[in-house]
N, C-alpha and C positions, 0 to 999 in steps of 0.2 A: 754133289750138285748135278741135277738133271739138266743137261745143256739144251734139251728139247722141251723144257717145261712151258715155253711160250706157245708151242704148237697147240692149236685148237682152243686157245684162251681168247675170250672176247672182252671181258670187263676186268680191268686191273685197277685196284684201289691203292693209293699211296698214302701211308700214314706219315705225316710230316712233309707234305708235298712242296712246302715253301723252302726247304733246305737247299743250299747251293749245290749239293750233289744229287738232289732228287730232280730239280727242275730240268737239267739237260736230258735226263732219262725220260722224263715225261714228254719233252719235245720230240725226242726220237721215236718213242712208241706211238705217240699221237700221230706223227707223220706216217707211220706204217699201218695205220688204220685201226688201232686198238681203241676201245671205248674206255676212257679214264675218268675216275673220280679221285678226290683227295681231301685230306683234312689237315688242319694246322691249328695252333693255339692263338696266333696273333696275326693281324693284318700286316702285310708287307708289300713292297713294290713287286716282289717276285710273284705273290699271289695275284696281283692285278694282271701280270703278264700271263699267268696260267689261265685265268678266266678269259682273257682275250683270245685264247686258243679254243674257247668253247668248252672248257673242262669245268665241271661243277666242283666247288670247294666248300667244305663244311668248316666253320670256325668252332672249335671245341671238339673233343674226341669222344664219341659215343658209339656204343655197340651197333646201333641201327645204321650208322654211316656206311658199313660194309655191305649192306643189303644188295644182293644181285651180283656181287663180285665173285669171280672164279680164280683170282690170284691176288694176294696181298703183298705189298712191298713196304718195308719200314726201314728207317735209319737205325744206326747202331745206338743212337741216343734214346730211342724209345724203350721205356722200361717194360719189364715182363708183366706188370700189373696194368698196363695201358688197356682201357676198355675195348678198343677196337682189336688189338692184338689178342686179347683173351677171347673175344668172340670168334675171331678167325680160327684160333687153335681148337676151340670147343666144337666148331662146326666142321672141322676137317678140311677147310679151304687151304690150299697150298700157300705157304708163307716164305718169302724171300727177303733176306737182308740186302740193302742197297748194293753192297760190294759184290754179292753173288749175281744180282741182276746186271750190273755193269759188265761182269765177265761174260755173261751170256750174250749181251749186246755186242761186245767186241768180236765174238765168234761169228757174227753175221756179216762182217765186213771183210772184203778180200784184201784191203790195205788199211789195217788198223795200226796207226803210228802211236805207240805207247811210250810216253815220256816219263822216265823215272830219274831218281837222284835224290840225295839227301837235301840238296839246296837247288833252287832255281827252276823247279818243275812248272810252276804256274807261269812264270815269265816266258819260258821257252815254249811251252804249249801254246801260249798266247801269240808269240812271235810266228810260229809255224801256221797257226790259224789265220793270222793277219795276212801273211804272205799269200797263202792259198786263196783266201777270200779276195784279196786284191787281184789275183790272177784269174778270177772268175770261176774257180773250182766250186762246184756245188757240194761242198763237204759237210760232214757232221763233226761236231766238236763237243768235248766234255772237259771243262776247265775248272780249276779250283778257285778262281776269282772272276770278277767281271771284266769283260773286254768290250770297250765302247763300240768298236766297229760292228759287233754282232748284237749289241744291246743287252748283254747279260753273260752268263757263265756257260752258255751252250747254244748250239744251232743244229738243226736237223736238215740235211740235204739228201739228194737222191743219188749221188755218186757212190762208188765203193770205198771212198776214203773217210776214215774216222781218225781224228786227232784226239788223243785221250791222255789226260794227266793221270799218272799211275803212282799211287802212294804206297810206300813200303810199310806204313803203320800196320802192325799186327799181321804182316804178310798179305795185306789185301791185294796187292798187285799180282800175286801168284794165282789169282783167280781169273786173270785176263788171258786173252789169246792174241798176243802181239804178232803182227807180220813184220813190222819194223820196230825194234826196241831201241830206245835212246837211254843211255846211262850218262848223266851229267857229272856225277861225282858220287863217292861213297864215303860216309863219315860216321862217327860214333854218335848215334841218336836213337831215341826210343829204347834206351838201355833198360828201362823198367820191363820191357818185353823181351828184347834180344839178349840182354845180359852182358855181352862182350862185342867189341868191334869185329872179331872173327866171325861171330854169328851173323852180324849185319852183312859182311862180305859174302858169307855162304848163302844168305837169302838173295842177294843181288845175283849171285851165280845161278841160282834156280830160275830167277826171272829171265836172265839172259838165255838160258837153255830152252826156255819156252817159246822163243821167237821162231817164226817159220821161215823168214827170208833173210833178214839183215840185222846186224847190230851196229849202231852208231854210238861210239863211246869216247870218253875223254882220255886221250892217250897221254896226257900230262898228269893224270891223277893215279898215283901208284895203287890205291885201294881198288879203283875201277879196273885197272889192268890185272890186278890179282884176281878179281872176281871173274874175269873172262878168259884167264889164262888156260890155254889148251882146249877151249870150246871149239867144236867143229862147225862153225858158222861163218858166213861172209861178214867181215868186220871192216868198218870204215872208222878212222879216228879223226878227232879234232883236238886242238890243243894250242899251246903257247908258242910252239916253234916248228921248224921244218921236219922234225922227227915224226910229225903227224901228217895225215893226208890233207886236212884243212887247217890252216893257221893264219894269223894276222901279221901284216907288216905295216910299218909307218903309222902306228897308232898315235892319234893326237886327241887330247881332251881340250875342247874349246867351249868357252862361255858357260861354264858350270856343268850343265847336264848333257852337253853335246860331245859325242865321240865319233871320230872319223878314222877309218882304217881300210887297208886293202885286203881283200879276201884272196888268199893263195890256196891253190890246190895242186899238190905234188910239184911245186916249183913254178906253176903257171899262175899269173895274176888274172883272176876272173873279173875284177872290178872293185870300185870303191863303195863302201857302205857307210851310211850316216845313221848313227843311233841317237835318239833323244832320251836315252836312259844311261845312267852313270856307272862307271866302274869296269875294271878288267873282267870281273865275273860276268858282266852282261855281254862283253865281247865274246867270251867263250859260249855263253848261252846262245848268242846270235849265230855263231859258227855251227853249233849243233842244229839250229833251225835252218841254216843254209843247206847243210848236208841233207836233212830230212826233206826239205822242199824240193831239192834237185831230184832226189829219189822218187818223189811223187810227180815229177814231170814239169815242175815250174821252171820257166825261163829266168835267167839271171836278172833281166830288167824288172821283172815283177818282184823278185827277191829284194832288189834295191828299193823299189817303191814301197813295198810292204813294210820293210824295216824302217824306212824313213818316216812313214806314216804312223808307226807304232809309238805310242806315248806311254807305254807301261800299262800293266794290268792294275786294277784297283789294289791299293795298299802295297805297291811295289815302288818305293821311292816316289810316292805320289805327292805332288805339290798341292797342298790344300788351301794356301792363301798367303797373302803378304800384307802385313799391317804394321804401321809405325816403323817401316824400314826393316822389319823382321820377317824372314822367310820361314814358313811353317810347312814341314814335310812329314809324311807318315810312311812307315815301312813295316812289313810283316816279319822281319828278321827276328828269330827267337832262339837260335842255336849259336854258340860262340863263333863258328866259322862264318855263318851268315852275317852276324854282327860285325865281325872283323872286316869282311869285304865291304859292307855298307858304310861303316864308319871311316874306313880308309878312303873310300870314294868321296865321302862328305868332306873330309879334311883336305882333299886336293882341290876343293872348289873355290878357294880364296875368299871365304867368309871371314869376318873378323874373329868370331868365336863360334864354336859348335856346341850346342846343348843337346845331349842325348838323354832322352827320357825313356827308360826301359822298364817294361813290366815283365818280371820273371814269370814263366808259365810252367806250372806243375811243380810240386815239391820234389819229386824224384829227379827231374832234369836239373833243377837248381842245385840239389845236394850233390849229385853225381858229377856235374860239370862245374862245380863252384870255382875252382881255381882257373879254369879256362874263361869263365865269365868275367872274373875279376881282372884277368890279364887284358882282355880285349876292351873292357870298359875303361881302361886307362887311356885309350886312343883319343877320345874327344877332349875338348877343353874342359867341359863340365859333364859329369855323369849324375843323373837324377834317377832315383829308383822308386817305384811304387811298391806297395805290398805285393807279395807273391799271389798270383791267381792260381788257386788249386785246381780249378776245373773239375775233372772227374775224380780227383784224389782227395783223401783225407791226409792231414799232416801227421802221419806216423813217423816222419823223418826228423821231426824236431828242428826244422829249418825255417828261418825267418829272414826278412830283408836285411836286418842288421848284420847277419853273418857274412853276407856279400858286401855290404857297404863298408864294413870294417877293413876289407882287403883292398879297397880302392881309394887312393889318395884324393882327398878333397871331395869325396862323394857326398851328395845331398840326399837325405831321406828323412822321413818323419816317423819316429819310433811309434810303434803300436803297442797296445796292451797285448802281450803274447797269449793271454788266456781268452782273448776276444776271437769269436768266430768270424770267418769271412762272410760278410753280408753285403748286400747292395748299399745299405746305409753307410757302412764303414768304408766301402770302396769309393763311393762318390765324395765322402768327406776327405779321403786321402787324395783323390783326384783334384779336389778343390784347393787343398793345401799346395799341391805342386803347381797348379795353374797360377795361383797368387804369387808364388815364389818366382816363377819364370817371368811373369809380367813385370814384377818389381825389379828384376835383375838383368834381363836380356836387353841388348841395346841395338840401335840401328846398325845394319850390316851383319847381324848375327843370323845363324841358322838354328832353328829348333826342330829336332826330329824325334817323333815318338816311335817306339820300337816294340814289337812283340806280336804274337799271334792271337792275343786276347782282344781286349777292347781299349787299349791305350790310345787309339786314335781319337777317342772321346776327349782326352786331355787336349789334343791339338785343336779340336773344335772349340773347346772351352777357352783356350788361350786366344784364338782368333776373335771370338766373341767379346772377350774382356778387353782386348787391345782396341777393337773397333769402337768401343764405347768410351774409352779414356779420352779426356780432353788433352 
């Protein structure tokens, strides 16, 4: 990767500019004076925001859309036979994948705060962004979800601070240039790529070694500490107890989603923090955010206000509605560890019953972690499963929802014809079955939570719509 590839470039064209990972990059490069164009296949709110910046967007992807561009950027989802990508390669115009461009962008900031971890990246990146935004810092941010205070998944500022969500998927975060690297936790995920937990730990070790100034790491997570063992960098720890630099005391869960605790730093009480997001995992996420914000120069009063104002990023225990006495929430959790943390938090909230509607994502993850999924889906009062969303994979694993459902006592699922391909028609029929079942069986005082990184949130919206129309 040529780190200087942006030098002397004037016109950059984004294939798939409406993607959540492309929009913040477009914001940052537009603010730095580059002329941008972009294309996408469907109109979205994000494209409206792109156009408001004065960027021309083409709907539909055609070879002529790249005319005049001297650099092409595309997402990993763009296929090799895409007309614009083929035209760029044929013409000799330099082409970058989104992850490569993000790496180059991080190298241009003196204080790039890169937030990694198997779980909690979006929430923690959002917390840090909210704190610094509240403190009046003119920062830039790159987030894997939408943060209401900045109106989207990114913001472009003029300071030397960039807060960047950093994903381990296929080692993408190893392309970044972190000045402050945050490691929230290290767990067995993306094993279709990494193969073993040891390989995951080794990858995070490489990420940690790439930081130029500071590591902020979870001192209570043994895999994280194994990843950074012996690394000659300044290290600050956060965790569950006083063995770490930052830790919580007097943790209290109040009124469902409210958590209050004292922030401790090496035995000294810094002050009390109020969180409007649930679970001990979010206490740890917020401690990481406190540490990062302090390193960026934020006063504790702004940390308190920023965290109190934070209501979660989109799809992170996001309350979608309340109908007929039933609370409906959506969460992005898709790995057993995330599910366990989210479901334990839900079960502590004094609802009558908790209905967990889970959409397994990818055949490989479902197959490899089948026993872990079955264990944590015993936590709620009721587990309801959708068909497996294969996403980028074909079902060469011979895994189906019934294999998971049969391991969970009382699990509800709707058997499919296993010769049937995953289609939108099949998916929405399945979603409709689940919606009807929940609406017929959930009662006043219950919590319904849809879970998964696919589109299970659509079931939540279907449930709210159906409940609102019932007499």
